[in-house]
N, CA, C and O atoms as a Tripos MOL2 file, in Angstrom:
@<TRIPOS>MOLECULE
protein
  220   219    55     0     0
PROTEIN
NO_CHARGES

@<TRIPOS>ATOM
      1 N         -23.7580  -26.1850   16.6740 N.3       1 MET1
      2 CA        -22.4630  -26.8310   16.5930 C.3       1 MET1
      3 C         -22.1570  -27.2770   15.1680 C.2       1 MET1
      4 O         -20.9950  -27.2890   14.7640 O.2       1 MET1
      5 N         -23.1740  -27.6400   14.4100 N.am      2 SER2
      6 CA        -22.9280  -28.0850   13.0380 C.3       2 SER2
      7 C         -22.4370  -26.9190   12.1740 C.2       2 SER2
      8 O         -21.7480  -27.1350   11.1770 O.2       2 SER2
      9 N         -22.7890  -25.6880   12.5510 N.am      3 PHE3
     10 CA        -22.3120  -24.5190   11.8300 C.3       3 PHE3
     11 C         -20.7900  -24.4240   11.9100 C.2       3 PHE3
     12 O         -20.1330  -24.1520   10.9050 O.2       3 PHE3
     13 N         -20.2280  -24.6440   13.0900 N.am      4 LEU4
     14 CA        -18.7750  -24.6170   13.2550 C.3       4 LEU4
     15 C         -18.1060  -25.7740   12.5350 C.2       4 LEU4
     16 O         -16.9960  -25.6290   12.0230 O.2       4 LEU4
     17 N         -18.7590  -26.9010   12.4900 N.am      5 ALA5
     18 CA        -18.1900  -28.0650   11.8120 C.3       5 ALA5
     19 C         -18.0770  -27.8310   10.3110 C.2       5 ALA5
     20 O         -17.2680  -28.4730    9.6410 O.2       5 ALA5
     21 N         -18.8730  -26.9260    9.7860 N.am      6 ILE6
     22 CA        -18.8170  -26.6190    8.3540 C.3       6 ILE6
     23 C         -17.8740  -25.4470    8.0930 C.2       6 ILE6
     24 O         -17.0550  -25.5120    7.1760 O.2       6 ILE6
     25 N         -17.9740  -24.3930    8.8710 N.am      7 THR7
     26 CA        -17.2140  -23.1690    8.5770 C.3       7 THR7
     27 C         -15.7210  -23.2780    8.9000 C.2       7 THR7
     28 O         -14.9050  -22.6890    8.1910 O.2       7 THR7
     29 N         -15.3480  -24.0000    9.9310 N.am      8 ILE8
     30 CA        -13.9270  -24.1120   10.2750 C.3       8 ILE8
     31 C         -13.1500  -24.8410    9.1790 C.2       8 ILE8
     32 O         -12.1090  -24.3310    8.7660 O.2       8 ILE8
     33 N         -13.5820  -25.9880    8.6880 N.am      9 PRO9
     34 CA        -12.8270  -26.6180    7.5940 C.3       9 PRO9
     35 C         -12.8150  -25.7820    6.3110 C.2       9 PRO9
     36 O         -11.8120  -25.7530    5.5980 O.2       9 PRO9
     37 N         -13.9150  -25.1110    6.0210 N.am     10 ILE10
     38 CA        -13.9530  -24.2700    4.8240 C.3      10 ILE10
     39 C         -12.9640  -23.1180    4.9560 C.2      10 ILE10
     40 O         -12.2530  -22.8040    4.0010 O.2      10 ILE10
     41 N         -12.9090  -22.4870    6.1210 N.am     11 SER11
     42 CA        -11.9730  -21.3760    6.3100 C.3      11 SER11
     43 C         -10.5290  -21.8640    6.2670 C.2      11 SER11
     44 O          -9.6640  -21.1590    5.7480 O.2      11 SER11
     45 N         -10.2530  -23.0320    6.7910 N.am     12 LEU12
     46 CA         -8.9030  -23.5780    6.7170 C.3      12 LEU12
     47 C          -8.5070  -23.9000    5.2790 C.2      12 LEU12
     48 O          -7.3680  -23.6620    4.8770 O.2      12 LEU12
     49 N          -9.4340  -24.4330    4.5160 N.am     13 LEU13
     50 CA         -9.1490  -24.7170    3.1020 C.3      13 LEU13
     51 C          -8.9130  -23.4290    2.3130 C.2      13 LEU13
     52 O          -8.0030  -23.3670    1.4860 O.2      13 LEU13
     53 N          -9.7150  -22.4160    2.5610 N.am     14 LEU14
     54 CA         -9.5080  -21.1380    1.8780 C.3      14 LEU14
     55 C          -8.1680  -20.5050    2.2690 C.2      14 LEU14
     56 O          -7.4630  -19.9640    1.4180 O.2      14 LEU14
     57 N          -7.8280  -20.5740    3.5280 N.am     15 GLY15
     58 CA         -6.5370  -20.0450    3.9740 C.3      15 GLY15
     59 C          -5.3710  -20.7730    3.3290 C.2      15 GLY15
     60 O          -4.4000  -20.1450    2.9080 O.2      15 GLY15
     61 N          -5.4610  -22.0940    3.2500 N.am     16 ALA16
     62 CA         -4.4050  -22.8760    2.6060 C.3      16 ALA16
     63 C          -4.3230  -22.5630    1.1170 C.2      16 ALA16
     64 O          -3.2300  -22.5180    0.5540 O.2      16 ALA16
     65 N          -5.4570  -22.3490    0.4830 N.am     17 PHE17
     66 CA         -5.4780  -22.0100   -0.9440 C.3      17 PHE17
     67 C          -4.7870  -20.6730   -1.1890 C.2      17 PHE17
     68 O          -3.9500  -20.5710   -2.0860 O.2      17 PHE17
     69 N          -5.1220  -19.6450   -0.4070 N.am     18 PHE18
     70 CA         -4.5050  -18.3380   -0.5980 C.3      18 PHE18
     71 C          -3.0270  -18.3430   -0.2240 C.2      18 PHE18
     72 O          -2.2300  -17.6390   -0.8450 O.2      18 PHE18
     73 N          -2.6570  -19.1230    0.7750 N.am     19 LEU19
     74 CA         -1.2530  -19.2600    1.1110 C.3      19 LEU19
     75 C          -0.4850  -19.9150   -0.0380 C.2      19 LEU19
     76 O           0.6370  -19.5100   -0.3410 O.2      19 LEU19
     77 N          -1.0750  -20.9110   -0.6710 N.am     20 ALA20
     78 CA         -0.4370  -21.5600   -1.8180 C.3      20 ALA20
     79 C          -0.2830  -20.5790   -2.9780 C.2      20 ALA20
     80 O           0.7280  -20.6080   -3.6790 O.2      20 ALA20
     81 N          -1.2720  -19.7110   -3.1880 N.am     21 LEU21
     82 CA         -1.1560  -18.7000   -4.2410 C.3      21 LEU21
     83 C          -0.0090  -17.7340   -3.9680 C.2      21 LEU21
     84 O           0.7420  -17.3910   -4.8820 O.2      21 LEU21
     85 N           0.1310  -17.2970   -2.7350 N.am     22 VAL22
     86 CA          1.2050  -16.3760   -2.3830 C.3      22 VAL22
     87 C           2.5660  -17.0570   -2.5460 C.2      22 VAL22
     88 O           3.4930  -16.4570   -3.0890 O.2      22 VAL22
     89 N           2.6910  -18.2850   -2.0900 N.am     23 VAL23
     90 CA          3.9580  -19.0110   -2.2170 C.3      23 VAL23
     91 C           4.3100  -19.1970   -3.6840 C.2      23 VAL23
     92 O           5.4760  -19.0590   -4.0560 O.2      23 VAL23
     93 N           3.3340  -19.5040   -4.5240 N.am     24 ARG24
     94 CA          3.5870  -19.6830   -5.9540 C.3      24 ARG24
     95 C           4.0870  -18.3860   -6.5880 C.2      24 ARG24
     96 O           5.0200  -18.4100   -7.3900 O.2      24 ARG24
     97 N           3.4790  -17.2630   -6.2370 N.am     25 GLU25
     98 CA          3.9150  -15.9860   -6.8040 C.3      25 GLU25
     99 C           5.2970  -15.5850   -6.3080 C.2      25 GLU25
    100 O           6.0690  -14.9900   -7.0600 O.2      25 GLU25
    101 N           5.6240  -15.8980   -5.0620 N.am     26 VAL26
    102 CA          6.9530  -15.5970   -4.5470 C.3      26 VAL26
    103 C           7.9960  -16.4150   -5.2980 C.2      26 VAL26
    104 O           9.0600  -15.8970   -5.6360 O.2      26 VAL26
    105 N           7.7090  -17.6670   -5.5580 N.am     27 ARG27
    106 CA          8.6530  -18.5150   -6.2960 C.3      27 ARG27
    107 C           8.8070  -18.0760   -7.7470 C.2      27 ARG27
    108 O           9.8870  -18.2160   -8.3210 O.2      27 ARG27
    109 N           7.7530  -17.5520   -8.3400 N.am     28 ARG28
    110 CA          7.8100  -17.0730   -9.7170 C.3      28 ARG28
    111 C           8.4780  -15.7120   -9.8360 C.2      28 ARG28
    112 O           8.8250  -15.2900  -10.9390 O.2      28 ARG28
    113 N           8.6630  -15.0210   -8.7210 N.am     29 GLY29
    114 CA          9.3000  -13.7150   -8.7370 C.3      29 GLY29
    115 C           8.3060  -12.5900   -8.9300 C.2      29 GLY29
    116 O           8.6770  -11.5180   -9.4080 O.2      29 GLY29
    117 N           7.0750  -12.8020   -8.5780 N.am     30 GLY30
    118 CA          6.0450  -11.7940   -8.7630 C.3      30 GLY30
    119 C           6.1760  -10.5910   -7.8540 C.2      30 GLY30
    120 O           5.5810   -9.5480   -8.1290 O.2      30 GLY30
    121 N           6.9450  -10.7050   -6.7680 N.am     31 PHE31
    122 CA          7.0890   -9.6100   -5.8230 C.3      31 PHE31
    123 C           8.5160   -9.0710   -5.7880 C.2      31 PHE31
    124 O           8.8920   -8.3910   -4.8340 O.2      31 PHE31
    125 N           9.3120   -9.3640   -6.8080 N.am     32 ASP32
    126 CA         10.7140   -8.9530   -6.8030 C.3      32 ASP32
    127 C          10.8820   -7.4490   -6.9680 C.2      32 ASP32
    128 O          11.6420   -6.8310   -6.2230 O.2      32 ASP32
    129 N          10.1950   -6.8570   -7.9200 N.am     33 ASP33
    130 CA         10.3830   -5.4370   -8.2200 C.3      33 ASP33
    131 C           9.0540   -4.7210   -8.0190 C.2      33 ASP33
    132 O           8.2010   -4.7170   -8.9060 O.2      33 ASP33
    133 N           8.8870   -4.1220   -6.8560 N.am     34 LEU34
    134 CA          7.6350   -3.4470   -6.5520 C.3      34 LEU34
    135 C           7.6240   -1.9970   -7.0170 C.2      34 LEU34
    136 O           6.5490   -1.4340   -7.2250 O.2      34 LEU34
    137 N           8.7910   -1.3770   -7.1860 N.am     35 GLU35
    138 CA          8.8420    0.0320   -7.5470 C.3      35 GLU35
    139 C           9.0200    0.2540   -9.0360 C.2      35 GLU35
    140 O           8.6780    1.3280   -9.5320 O.2      35 GLU35
    141 N           9.5370   -0.7060   -9.7590 N.am     36 GLY36
    142 CA          9.8130   -0.5300  -11.1810 C.3      36 GLY36
    143 C           8.6000   -0.1640  -12.0170 C.2      36 GLY36
    144 O           8.6690    0.8050  -12.7720 O.2      36 GLY36
    145 N           7.4900   -0.8890  -11.9220 N.am     37 PRO37
    146 CA          6.3280   -0.5400  -12.7370 C.3      37 PRO37
    147 C           5.7770    0.8470  -12.4310 C.2      37 PRO37
    148 O           5.2760    1.5210  -13.3310 O.2      37 PRO37
    149 N           5.8580    1.2820  -11.1820 N.am     38 ALA38
    150 CA          5.3570    2.6160  -10.8360 C.3      38 ALA38
    151 C           6.2170    3.6900  -11.4880 C.2      38 ALA38
    152 O           5.6940    4.6870  -11.9840 O.2      38 ALA38
    153 N           7.5240    3.4950  -11.4920 N.am     39 HIS39
    154 CA          8.4080    4.4830  -12.1150 C.3      39 HIS39
    155 C           8.2570    4.4730  -13.6290 C.2      39 HIS39
    156 O           8.3100    5.5290  -14.2590 O.2      39 HIS39
    157 N           8.0720    3.3070  -14.2210 N.am     40 ARG40
    158 CA          7.8790    3.2390  -15.6680 C.3      40 ARG40
    159 C           6.5950    3.9330  -16.0820 C.2      40 ARG40
    160 O           6.5390    4.5230  -17.1610 O.2      40 ARG40
    161 N           5.5680    3.8770  -15.2580 N.am     41 MET41
    162 CA          4.3160    4.5380  -15.5860 C.3      41 MET41
    163 C           4.4990    6.0530  -15.5960 C.2      41 MET41
    164 O           3.9260    6.7350  -16.4460 O.2      41 MET41
    165 N           5.2770    6.5830  -14.6780 N.am     42 ILE42
    166 CA          5.4790    8.0270  -14.5930 C.3      42 ILE42
    167 C           6.3410    8.5210  -15.7470 C.2      42 ILE42
    168 O           6.0430    9.5570  -16.3410 O.2      42 ILE42
    169 N           7.4020    7.7940  -16.0700 N.am     43 PHE43
    170 CA          8.3610    8.2470  -17.0640 C.3      43 PHE43
    171 C           8.1390    7.6240  -18.4380 C.2      43 PHE43
    172 O           9.0300    7.6790  -19.2860 O.2      43 PHE43
    173 N           6.9950    7.0460  -18.6690 N.am     44 ASP44
    174 CA          6.7030    6.4190  -19.9500 C.3      44 ASP44
    175 C           6.5860    7.4850  -21.0300 C.2      44 ASP44
    176 O           5.9410    8.5120  -20.8210 O.2      44 ASP44
    177 N           7.1980    7.2520  -22.1670 N.am     45 ASP45
    178 CA          7.1830    8.1960  -23.2720 C.3      45 ASP45
    179 C           6.2090    7.6790  -24.3240 C.2      45 ASP45
    180 O           6.5010    6.7070  -25.0200 O.2      45 ASP45
    181 N           5.0570    8.3260  -24.4390 N.am     46 ASP46
    182 CA          4.0200    7.8730  -25.3620 C.3      46 ASP46
    183 C           4.1050    8.5290  -26.7350 C.2      46 ASP46
    184 O           3.2960    8.2340  -27.6140 O.2      46 ASP46
    185 N           5.0760    9.4130  -26.9240 N.am     47 ARG47
    186 CA          5.1820   10.0890  -28.2100 C.3      47 ARG47
    187 C           5.5980    9.1070  -29.2980 C.2      47 ARG47
    188 O           6.4070    8.2080  -29.0680 O.2      47 ARG47
    189 N           5.0430    9.2900  -30.4630 N.am     48 VAL48
    190 CA          5.3980    8.4690  -31.6180 C.3      48 VAL48
    191 C           6.5100    9.2020  -32.3630 C.2      48 VAL48
    192 O           6.3640   10.3850  -32.6670 O.2      48 VAL48
    193 N           7.6170    8.5240  -32.6610 N.am     49 PRO49
    194 CA          8.6910    9.2170  -33.3650 C.3      49 PRO49
    195 C           8.2490    9.6460  -34.7640 C.2      49 PRO49
    196 O           7.5300    8.9260  -35.4560 O.2      49 PRO49
    197 N           8.6920   10.8220  -35.1530 N.am     50 GLU50
    198 CA          8.3150   11.3450  -36.4650 C.3      50 GLU50
    199 C           9.1060   10.6190  -37.5480 C.2      50 GLU50
    200 O          10.2970   10.3380  -37.4100 O.2      50 GLU50
    201 N           8.3970   10.3330  -38.6190 N.am     51 ARG51
    202 CA          9.0770    9.7050  -39.7670 C.3      51 ARG51
    203 C           9.6470   10.7870  -40.6570 C.2      51 ARG51
    204 O           9.0540   11.8560  -40.7990 O.2      51 ARG51
    205 N          10.7900   10.5180  -41.2560 N.am     52 PRO52
    206 CA         11.3610   11.5270  -42.1640 C.3      52 PRO52
    207 C          10.4700   11.7040  -43.3880 C.2      52 PRO52
    208 O           9.7700   10.7840  -43.8100 O.2      52 PRO52
    209 N          10.5170   12.8960  -43.9360 N.am     53 ALA53
    210 CA          9.6980   13.2020  -45.1180 C.3      53 ALA53
    211 C          10.2040   12.3790  -46.3020 C.2      53 ALA53
    212 O          11.3950   12.0940  -46.4190 O.2      53 ALA53
    213 N           9.2750   12.0090  -47.1700 N.am     54 ASP54
    214 CA          9.6090   11.1910  -48.3320 C.3      54 ASP54
    215 C          10.0290   12.0360  -49.5310 C.2      54 ASP54
    216 O           9.8890   11.5880  -50.6690 O.2      54 ASP54
    217 N          10.5300   13.2240  -49.3100 N.am     55 ASP55
    218 CA         10.9320   14.1170  -50.4220 C.3      55 ASP55
    219 C          12.1310   13.6150  -51.1510 C.2      55 ASP55
    220 O          12.5860   14.2500  -52.1020 O.2      55 ASP55
@<TRIPOS>BOND
     1     1     2 1
     2     2     3 1
     3     3     4 2
     4     3     5 am
     5     5     6 1
     6     6     7 1
     7     7     8 2
     8     7     9 am
     9     9    10 1
    10    10    11 1
    11    11    12 2
    12    11    13 am
    13    13    14 1
    14    14    15 1
    15    15    16 2
    16    15    17 am
    17    17    18 1
    18    18    19 1
    19    19    20 2
    20    19    21 am
    21    21    22 1
    22    22    23 1
    23    23    24 2
    24    23    25 am
    25    25    26 1
    26    26    27 1
    27    27    28 2
    28    27    29 am
    29    29    30 1
    30    30    31 1
    31    31    32 2
    32    31    33 am
    33    33    34 1
    34    34    35 1
    35    35    36 2
    36    35    37 am
    37    37    38 1
    38    38    39 1
    39    39    40 2
    40    39    41 am
    41    41    42 1
    42    42    43 1
    43    43    44 2
    44    43    45 am
    45    45    46 1
    46    46    47 1
    47    47    48 2
    48    47    49 am
    49    49    50 1
    50    50    51 1
    51    51    52 2
    52    51    53 am
    53    53    54 1
    54    54    55 1
    55    55    56 2
    56    55    57 am
    57    57    58 1
    58    58    59 1
    59    59    60 2
    60    59    61 am
    61    61    62 1
    62    62    63 1
    63    63    64 2
    64    63    65 am
    65    65    66 1
    66    66    67 1
    67    67    68 2
    68    67    69 am
    69    69    70 1
    70    70    71 1
    71    71    72 2
    72    71    73 am
    73    73    74 1
    74    74    75 1
    75    75    76 2
    76    75    77 am
    77    77    78 1
    78    78    79 1
    79    79    80 2
    80    79    81 am
    81    81    82 1
    82    82    83 1
    83    83    84 2
    84    83    85 am
    85    85    86 1
    86    86    87 1
    87    87    88 2
    88    87    89 am
    89    89    90 1
    90    90    91 1
    91    91    92 2
    92    91    93 am
    93    93    94 1
    94    94    95 1
    95    95    96 2
    96    95    97 am
    97    97    98 1
    98    98    99 1
    99    99   100 2
   100    99   101 am
   101   101   102 1
   102   102   103 1
   103   103   104 2
   104   103   105 am
   105   105   106 1
   106   106   107 1
   107   107   108 2
   108   107   109 am
   109   109   110 1
   110   110   111 1
   111   111   112 2
   112   111   113 am
   113   113   114 1
   114   114   115 1
   115   115   116 2
   116   115   117 am
   117   117   118 1
   118   118   119 1
   119   119   120 2
   120   119   121 am
   121   121   122 1
   122   122   123 1
   123   123   124 2
   124   123   125 am
   125   125   126 1
   126   126   127 1
   127   127   128 2
   128   127   129 am
   129   129   130 1
   130   130   131 1
   131   131   132 2
   132   131   133 am
   133   133   134 1
   134   134   135 1
   135   135   136 2
   136   135   137 am
   137   137   138 1
   138   138   139 1
   139   139   140 2
   140   139   141 am
   141   141   142 1
   142   142   143 1
   143   143   144 2
   144   143   145 am
   145   145   146 1
   146   146   147 1
   147   147   148 2
   148   147   149 am
   149   149   150 1
   150   150   151 1
   151   151   152 2
   152   151   153 am
   153   153   154 1
   154   154   155 1
   155   155   156 2
   156   155   157 am
   157   157   158 1
   158   158   159 1
   159   159   160 2
   160   159   161 am
   161   161   162 1
   162   162   163 1
   163   163   164 2
   164   163   165 am
   165   165   166 1
   166   166   167 1
   167   167   168 2
   168   167   169 am
   169   169   170 1
   170   170   171 1
   171   171   172 2
   172   171   173 am
   173   173   174 1
   174   174   175 1
   175   175   176 2
   176   175   177 am
   177   177   178 1
   178   178   179 1
   179   179   180 2
   180   179   181 am
   181   181   182 1
   182   182   183 1
   183   183   184 2
   184   183   185 am
   185   185   186 1
   186   186   187 1
   187   187   188 2
   188   187   189 am
   189   189   190 1
   190   190   191 1
   191   191   192 2
   192   191   193 am
   193   193   194 1
   194   194   195 1
   195   195   196 2
   196   195   197 am
   197   197   198 1
   198   198   199 1
   199   199   200 2
   200   199   201 am
   201   201   202 1
   202   202   203 1
   203   203   204 2
   204   203   205 am
   205   205   206 1
   206   206   207 1
   207   207   208 2
   208   207   209 am
   209   209   210 1
   210   210   211 1
   211   211   212 2
   212   211   213 am
   213   213   214 1
   214   214   215 1
   215   215   216 2
   216   215   217 am
   217   217   218 1
   218   218   219 1
   219   219   220 2
@<TRIPOS>SUBSTRUCTURE
     1 MET1         2 RESIDUE 1 A MET
     2 SER2         6 RESIDUE 1 A SER
     3 PHE3        10 RESIDUE 1 A PHE
     4 LEU4        14 RESIDUE 1 A LEU
     5 ALA5        18 RESIDUE 1 A ALA
     6 ILE6        22 RESIDUE 1 A ILE
     7 THR7        26 RESIDUE 1 A THR
     8 ILE8        30 RESIDUE 1 A ILE
     9 PRO9        34 RESIDUE 1 A PRO
    10 ILE10       38 RESIDUE 1 A ILE
    11 SER11       42 RESIDUE 1 A SER
    12 LEU12       46 RESIDUE 1 A LEU
    13 LEU13       50 RESIDUE 1 A LEU
    14 LEU14       54 RESIDUE 1 A LEU
    15 GLY15       58 RESIDUE 1 A GLY
    16 ALA16       62 RESIDUE 1 A ALA
    17 PHE17       66 RESIDUE 1 A PHE
    18 PHE18       70 RESIDUE 1 A PHE
    19 LEU19       74 RESIDUE 1 A LEU
    20 ALA20       78 RESIDUE 1 A ALA
    21 LEU21       82 RESIDUE 1 A LEU
    22 VAL22       86 RESIDUE 1 A VAL
    23 VAL23       90 RESIDUE 1 A VAL
    24 ARG24       94 RESIDUE 1 A ARG
    25 GLU25       98 RESIDUE 1 A GLU
    26 VAL26      102 RESIDUE 1 A VAL
    27 ARG27      106 RESIDUE 1 A ARG
    28 ARG28      110 RESIDUE 1 A ARG
    29 GLY29      114 RESIDUE 1 A GLY
    30 GLY30      118 RESIDUE 1 A GLY
    31 PHE31      122 RESIDUE 1 A PHE
    32 ASP32      126 RESIDUE 1 A ASP
    33 ASP33      130 RESIDUE 1 A ASP
    34 LEU34      134 RESIDUE 1 A LEU
    35 GLU35      138 RESIDUE 1 A GLU
    36 GLY36      142 RESIDUE 1 A GLY
    37 PRO37      146 RESIDUE 1 A PRO
    38 ALA38      150 RESIDUE 1 A ALA
    39 HIS39      154 RESIDUE 1 A HIS
    40 ARG40      158 RESIDUE 1 A ARG
    41 MET41      162 RESIDUE 1 A MET
    42 ILE42      166 RESIDUE 1 A ILE
    43 PHE43      170 RESIDUE 1 A PHE
    44 ASP44      174 RESIDUE 1 A ASP
    45 ASP45      178 RESIDUE 1 A ASP
    46 ASP46      182 RESIDUE 1 A ASP
    47 ARG47      186 RESIDUE 1 A ARG
    48 VAL48      190 RESIDUE 1 A VAL
    49 PRO49      194 RESIDUE 1 A PRO
    50 GLU50      198 RESIDUE 1 A GLU
    51 ARG51      202 RESIDUE 1 A ARG
    52 PRO52      206 RESIDUE 1 A PRO
    53 ALA53      210 RESIDUE 1 A ALA
    54 ASP54      214 RESIDUE 1 A ASP
    55 ASP55      218 RESIDUE 1 A ASP
């Protein structure tokens, strides 16, 4: 019985902690644009623009 007395409060505290993290990220706007970063990764242009010759 003492095992349950320890694990139930710990699990409730962990659940409340993770719920608080999710609520904080929702308020900060962390889940607003889920598709934008994926599209930017595909269409990212890594080429370096050429500099004009110094002639």
